DOVEX-598270 format. One record per residue (C-alpha): residue number from 1; residue in one letter; x, z, y. Coordinates in nm, 2 decimals, decimal comma, always signed. Example, Ala and Ser with C-alpha at 12.3 -4.5 7.8 and 13.67 -1.06 7.14 Angstrom:
<rs>
num / residu / c1 / c3 / c2
1 / a / +1,23 / +0,78 / -0,45
2 / s / +1,37 / +0,71 / -0,11
</rs>
This chain:
<rs>
num / residu / c1 / c3 / c2
1 / x / +6,64 / -3,25 / +8,13
2 / x / +6,31 / -3,43 / +8,09
3 / x / +6,47 / -3,73 / +7,93
4 / x / +6,62 / -3,51 / +7,66
5 / x / +6,28 / -3,41 / +7,51
6 / x / +6,14 / -3,62 / +7,23
7 / x / +5,76 / -3,65 / +7,21
8 / x / +5,68 / -3,65 / +6,84
9 / x / +5,33 / -3,76 / +6,90
10 / x / +5,45 / -4,09 / +7,01
11 / x / +5,62 / -4,16 / +6,67
12 / x / +5,34 / -4,33 / +6,48
13 / x / +5,54 / -4,33 / +6,16
14 / x / +5,52 / -3,95 / +6,12
15 / x / +5,15 / -3,94 / +6,20
16 / x / +5,07 / -4,22 / +5,96
17 / x / +5,26 / -4,05 / +5,68
18 / x / +5,07 / -3,73 / +5,73
19 / x / +4,73 / -3,89 / +5,73
20 / x / +4,79 / -4,09 / +5,41
21 / x / +4,90 / -3,77 / +5,22
22 / x / +4,58 / -3,59 / +5,30
23 / x / +4,37 / -3,88 / +5,20
24 / x / +4,55 / -3,93 / +4,87
25 / x / +4,51 / -3,55 / +4,78
26 / x / +4,14 / -3,56 / +4,84
27 / x / +4,10 / -3,87 / +4,62
28 / x / +4,30 / -3,71 / +4,34
29 / x / +4,09 / -3,40 / +4,35
30 / x / +3,77 / -3,60 / +4,34
31 / x / +3,89 / -3,80 / +4,04
32 / x / +3,99 / -3,49 / +3,85
33 / x / +3,65 / -3,33 / +3,91
34 / x / +3,47 / -3,65 / +3,80
35 / x / +3,69 / -3,67 / +3,49
36 / x / +3,62 / -3,31 / +3,39
37 / x / +3,24 / -3,35 / +3,45
38 / x / +3,25 / -3,66 / +3,24
39 / x / +3,43 / -3,48 / +2,96
40 / x / +3,19 / -3,19 / +2,98
41 / x / +2,88 / -3,41 / +2,97
42 / x / +3,01 / -3,61 / +2,68
43 / x / +3,11 / -3,30 / +2,48
44 / x / +2,77 / -3,15 / +2,54
45 / x / +2,59 / -3,47 / +2,43
46 / x / +2,81 / -3,49 / +2,11
47 / x / +2,73 / -3,13 / +2,03
48 / x / +2,36 / -3,18 / +2,08
49 / x / +2,36 / -3,49 / +1,86
50 / x / +2,55 / -3,30 / +1,58
51 / x / +2,32 / -3,00 / +1,61
52 / x / +2,01 / -3,22 / +1,58
53 / x / +2,16 / -3,39 / +1,28
54 / x / +2,24 / -3,05 / +1,11
55 / x / +1,88 / -2,93 / +1,17
56 / x / +1,74 / -3,25 / +1,03
57 / x / +1,94 / -3,21 / +0,71
58 / x / +1,81 / -2,85 / +0,65
59 / x / +1,51 / -2,82 / +0,42
60 / x / +1,20 / -2,67 / +0,57
61 / x / +1,17 / -2,30 / +0,49
62 / x / +0,92 / -2,25 / +0,21
63 / x / +0,62 / -2,03 / +0,28
64 / x / +0,68 / -1,67 / +0,17
65 / x / +0,55 / -1,62 / -0,18
66 / x / +0,32 / -1,32 / -0,21
67 / x / +0,38 / -1,15 / -0,55
68 / x / +0,08 / -1,04 / -0,76
69 / x / -0,02 / -0,68 / -0,67
70 / x / +0,07 / -0,38 / -0,89
71 / x / -0,17 / -0,09 / -0,92
72 / x / +0,02 / +0,22 / -1,04
73 / x / -0,22 / +0,49 / -1,17
74 / x / -0,06 / +0,84 / -1,17
75 / x / -0,25 / +1,14 / -1,29
76 / x / -0,12 / +1,47 / -1,15
77 / x / -0,22 / +1,84 / -1,15
78 / x / -0,13 / +2,16 / -0,97
79 / x / +0,19 / +2,32 / -1,09
80 / x / +0,53 / +2,43 / -0,95
81 / x / +0,70 / +2,10 / -1,03
82 / x / +0,42 / +1,88 / -0,89
83 / x / +0,57 / +1,79 / -0,55
84 / x / +0,92 / +1,74 / -0,69
85 / x / +0,80 / +1,50 / -0,96
86 / x / +0,58 / +1,30 / -0,72
87 / x / +0,87 / +1,27 / -0,48
88 / x / +1,10 / +1,14 / -0,75
89 / x / +0,85 / +0,88 / -0,87
90 / x / +0,75 / +0,79 / -0,52
91 / x / +1,10 / +0,70 / -0,41
92 / x / +1,13 / +0,48 / -0,73
93 / x / +0,81 / +0,30 / -0,64
94 / x / +0,93 / +0,25 / -0,28
95 / x / +1,17 / -0,02 / -0,41
96 / x / +0,87 / -0,22 / -0,55
97 / x / +0,69 / -0,46 / -0,32
98 / x / +0,31 / -0,53 / -0,30
99 / x / +0,22 / -0,21 / -0,48
100 / x / -0,07 / +0,04 / -0,44
101 / x / -0,01 / +0,38 / -0,58
102 / x / -0,33 / +0,55 / -0,71
103 / x / -0,25 / +0,93 / -0,72
104 / x / -0,54 / +1,11 / -0,89
105 / x / -0,54 / +1,49 / -0,92
106 / x / -0,72 / +1,70 / -1,17
107 / x / -0,89 / +1,91 / -0,91
108 / x / -1,21 / +1,95 / -0,72
109 / x / -1,05 / +1,88 / -0,38
110 / x / -0,73 / +1,72 / -0,25
111 / x / -0,42 / +1,93 / -0,17
112 / x / -0,28 / +1,89 / +0,18
113 / x / +0,07 / +1,95 / +0,04
114 / x / +0,03 / +1,65 / -0,19
115 / x / -0,11 / +1,43 / +0,09
116 / x / +0,18 / +1,54 / +0,31
117 / x / +0,43 / +1,44 / +0,04
118 / x / +0,27 / +1,10 / -0,01
119 / x / +0,27 / +1,04 / +0,36
120 / x / +0,64 / +1,13 / +0,39
121 / x / +0,74 / +0,90 / +0,10
122 / x / +0,57 / +0,60 / +0,26
123 / x / +0,45 / +0,41 / -0,04
124 / x / +0,09 / +0,26 / +0,01
125 / x / -0,14 / +0,50 / -0,17
126 / x / -0,49 / +0,62 / -0,24
127 / x / -0,52 / +0,99 / -0,31
128 / x / -0,83 / +1,09 / -0,51
129 / x / -0,95 / +1,37 / -0,73
130 / x / -1,10 / +1,36 / -1,08
131 / x / -1,14 / +1,70 / -1,24
132 / x / -1,15 / +1,74 / -1,62
133 / x / -1,50 / +1,80 / -1,74
134 / x / -1,58 / +2,16 / -1,80
135 / x / -1,65 / +2,12 / -2,17
136 / x / -1,29 / +2,01 / -2,23
137 / x / -1,15 / +2,29 / -2,00
138 / x / -1,32 / +2,55 / -2,21
139 / x / -1,19 / +2,43 / -2,55
140 / x / -0,92 / +2,63 / -2,73
141 / x / -0,78 / +2,31 / -2,88
142 / x / -0,55 / +2,06 / -2,72
143 / x / -0,70 / +1,94 / -2,39
144 / x / -0,73 / +1,57 / -2,30
145 / x / -0,51 / +1,59 / -1,99
146 / x / -0,50 / +1,30 / -1,75
147 / x / -0,80 / +1,12 / -1,90
148 / x / -1,05 / +1,18 / -1,62
149 / x / -0,77 / +1,09 / -1,37
150 / x / -0,69 / +0,76 / -1,54
151 / x / -1,06 / +0,66 / -1,59
152 / x / -1,11 / +0,73 / -1,22
153 / x / -0,83 / +0,49 / -1,15
154 / x / -0,99 / +0,22 / -1,37
155 / x / -1,32 / +0,27 / -1,18
156 / x / -1,14 / +0,22 / -0,85
157 / x / -0,99 / -0,11 / -0,97
158 / x / -1,32 / -0,24 / -1,09
159 / x / -1,46 / -0,20 / -0,74
160 / x / -1,16 / -0,28 / -0,53
161 / x / -0,92 / -0,52 / -0,72
162 / x / -0,96 / -0,88 / -0,83
163 / x / -0,61 / -0,96 / -0,95
164 / x / -0,28 / -0,81 / -1,04
165 / x / -0,17 / -0,56 / -1,30
166 / x / -0,24 / -0,19 / -1,37
167 / x / +0,01 / +0,05 / -1,51
168 / x / -0,02 / +0,42 / -1,60
169 / x / +0,29 / +0,59 / -1,46
170 / x / +0,30 / +0,96 / -1,53
171 / x / +0,49 / +1,16 / -1,26
172 / x / +0,73 / +1,32 / -1,51
173 / x / +0,87 / +0,99 / -1,65
174 / x / +1,17 / +0,78 / -1,55
175 / x / +1,15 / +0,41 / -1,47
176 / x / +1,40 / +0,12 / -1,42
177 / x / +1,24 / -0,07 / -1,14
178 / x / +1,30 / -0,40 / -1,32
179 / x / +1,01 / -0,32 / -1,56
180 / x / +0,77 / -0,34 / -1,26
181 / x / +0,88 / -0,69 / -1,18
182 / x / +0,85 / -0,80 / -1,54
183 / x / +0,49 / -0,66 / -1,58
184 / x / +0,38 / -0,82 / -1,25
185 / x / +0,32 / -1,16 / -1,41
186 / x / +0,14 / -1,08 / -1,74
187 / x / -0,19 / -1,24 / -1,82
188 / x / -0,35 / -0,99 / -2,06
189 / x / -0,15 / -0,70 / -2,21
190 / x / +0,22 / -0,63 / -2,23
191 / x / +0,42 / -0,38 / -2,43
192 / x / +0,78 / -0,25 / -2,44
193 / x / +0,99 / +0,04 / -2,57
194 / x / +0,99 / +0,39 / -2,42
195 / x / +1,28 / +0,62 / -2,48
196 / x / +1,29 / +1,00 / -2,54
197 / x / +0,97 / +1,00 / -2,75
198 / x / +0,91 / +1,22 / -3,06
199 / x / +1,17 / +1,27 / -3,33
200 / x / +1,26 / +0,90 / -3,34
201 / x / +1,39 / +0,91 / -2,99
202 / x / +1,19 / +0,59 / -2,90
203 / x / +0,85 / +0,45 / -2,93
204 / x / +0,85 / +0,07 / -2,96
205 / x / +0,68 / -0,24 / -3,09
206 / x / +0,86 / -0,38 / -3,39
207 / x / +0,96 / -0,74 / -3,33
208 / x / +1,07 / -0,98 / -3,61
209 / x / +1,12 / -1,35 / -3,56
210 / x / +0,98 / -1,31 / -3,20
211 / x / +0,65 / -1,17 / -3,33
212 / x / +0,49 / -0,83 / -3,31
213 / x / +0,47 / -0,70 / -3,67
214 / x / +0,42 / -0,33 / -3,62
215 / x / +0,51 / -0,02 / -3,43
216 / x / +0,79 / +0,24 / -3,45
217 / x / +0,69 / +0,59 / -3,34
218 / x / +0,75 / +0,94 / -3,46
219 / x / +0,38 / +1,00 / -3,50
220 / x / +0,15 / +0,72 / -3,62
221 / x / -0,15 / +0,93 / -3,69
222 / x / -0,37 / +0,64 / -3,81
223 / x / -0,35 / +0,48 / -3,47
224 / x / -0,38 / +0,10 / -3,44
225 / x / -0,16 / +0,11 / -3,13
226 / x / +0,08 / +0,40 / -3,17
227 / x / +0,25 / +0,35 / -2,83
228 / x / +0,34 / +0,58 / -2,54
229 / x / +0,14 / +0,58 / -2,22
230 / x / +0,45 / +0,44 / -2,03
231 / x / +0,49 / +0,15 / -2,27
232 / x / +0,22 / -0,09 / -2,18
233 / x / +0,04 / -0,26 / -1,88
234 / x / -0,28 / -0,45 / -1,85
235 / x / -0,40 / -0,74 / -1,63
236 / x / -0,67 / -0,64 / -1,38
237 / x / -0,86 / -0,96 / -1,46
238 / x / -0,84 / -0,89 / -1,83
239 / x / -0,97 / -0,53 / -1,77
240 / x / -1,26 / -0,65 / -1,56
241 / x / -1,37 / -0,89 / -1,83
242 / x / -1,42 / -0,57 / -2,04
243 / x / -1,65 / -0,35 / -1,83
244 / x / -1,67 / -0,08 / -2,10
245 / x / -1,30 / -0,03 / -2,14
246 / x / -1,19 / +0,32 / -2,08
247 / x / -0,97 / +0,60 / -2,21
248 / x / -1,13 / +0,85 / -2,46
249 / x / -1,12 / +1,23 / -2,42
250 / x / -0,94 / +1,26 / -2,75
251 / x / -0,60 / +1,43 / -2,73
252 / x / -0,33 / +1,22 / -2,90
253 / x / -0,54 / +0,91 / -2,91
254 / x / -0,57 / +0,83 / -2,54
255 / x / -0,35 / +0,52 / -2,55
256 / x / -0,48 / +0,39 / -2,88
257 / x / -0,84 / +0,44 / -2,77
258 / x / -0,79 / +0,26 / -2,44
259 / x / -0,62 / -0,04 / -2,60
260 / x / -0,89 / -0,06 / -2,87
261 / x / -1,15 / -0,07 / -2,59
262 / x / -0,99 / -0,39 / -2,46
263 / x / -1,10 / -0,58 / -2,77
264 / x / -1,10 / -0,85 / -2,85
265 / x / -0,72 / -0,83 / -2,83
266 / x / -0,50 / -1,01 / -3,09
267 / x / -0,14 / -0,90 / -3,14
268 / x / -0,04 / -1,26 / -3,06
269 / x / -0,17 / -1,21 / -2,71
270 / x / +0,04 / -0,91 / -2,64
271 / x / +0,34 / -1,00 / -2,42
272 / x / +0,68 / -0,85 / -2,51
273 / x / +0,88 / -0,73 / -2,22
274 / x / +1,22 / -0,56 / -2,18
275 / x / +1,41 / -0,85 / -2,34
276 / x / +1,15 / -0,89 / -2,62
277 / x / +1,16 / -0,51 / -2,67
278 / x / +1,54 / -0,50 / -2,72
279 / x / +1,60 / -0,29 / -2,41
280 / x / +1,47 / +0,05 / -2,29
281 / x / +1,35 / +0,05 / -1,93
282 / x / +1,12 / +0,36 / -1,93
283 / x / +1,18 / +0,71 / -2,06
284 / x / +0,94 / +0,99 / -2,13
285 / x / +1,15 / +1,25 / -1,95
286 / x / +0,99 / +1,59 / -1,89
287 / x / +1,09 / +1,83 / -1,62
288 / x / +1,18 / +2,18 / -1,72
289 / x / +0,87 / +2,40 / -1,68
290 / x / +0,91 / +2,67 / -1,41
291 / x / +0,73 / +2,99 / -1,38
292 / x / +0,52 / +3,02 / -1,07
293 / x / +0,71 / +3,15 / -0,77
294 / x / +0,67 / +3,52 / -0,70
295 / x / +0,48 / +3,62 / -0,39
296 / x / +0,68 / +3,64 / -0,07
297 / x / +0,72 / +3,99 / +0,09
298 / x / +0,57 / +3,89 / +0,42
299 / x / +0,65 / +4,23 / +0,58
300 / x / +1,02 / +4,21 / +0,50
301 / x / +1,06 / +3,84 / +0,59
302 / x / +0,82 / +3,82 / +0,89
303 / x / +0,93 / +3,57 / +1,15
304 / x / +1,18 / +3,40 / +0,93
305 / x / +1,20 / +3,05 / +0,79
306 / x / +1,09 / +3,18 / +0,45
307 / x / +0,73 / +3,20 / +0,59
308 / x / +0,74 / +2,82 / +0,63
309 / x / +0,91 / +2,75 / +0,30
310 / x / +0,66 / +2,96 / +0,12
311 / x / +0,38 / +2,73 / +0,23
312 / x / +0,55 / +2,44 / +0,05
313 / x / +0,55 / +2,61 / -0,29
314 / x / +0,28 / +2,50 / -0,53
315 / x / +0,13 / +2,78 / -0,73
316 / x / -0,14 / +2,75 / -1,00
</rs>
């Protein structure tokens, strides 16, 4: 029986074949790993070379250009529409960069409701007061509204600004924001049309052959510059060169008097914006006047939301 058994371990052919197979497998795996590593490294190197080439071809980013500042002077006064109109104007100005909003109220002290509204809008601002002189308050004739406010704004600029452009933006007007970018680069004085003014429907410089030859307005009134308050802007530098320039307390002649005080000013020096005065980008809109809100019955509406809302109503 013993002779019938075959000892496989004595067959060197079988053992030799098995050993060579394992060796070849290991060699093949090693070559594959080496090949993949080589491809990976080569691909990475090529990518890095291409990336560096792409970067070298890109121009250096230019330094951010800071636009000349705009100083928007807005006179305001206590009335039911006050907060609504400031909100509307404020969110227009929020689309304009590098701007300081000078909100100046005809009052003896600031109003927390106005300050809260300005904070909520988020436009950089200075909130000041400039009450109308008593002698003008007592007159039975037309009152020079907004004059003390605007002159206070001019005073602020003389002490705090060195460059840029000033613009009188009433809170009851409507503005296309492109006019702010156009006025930003003027050197002395610029003018443009204003819609919804007097019986003519527009107040505008008259341009012929590219030159300012006159003014179109529903009321000339002997004015040298019969323009609307929303229809001109002035360089801060140009203003500061004329330390006596200010707005007169003369109803109907505020714009004309201020522009006259900027003398010497030749018509040839006045820049013409809004496509050389062929477009309307500002409108003298006026909010419907509302009667003061009636007093809240605090007994009937005690502990309701109306107690909070009532505090937000502006009454004269």
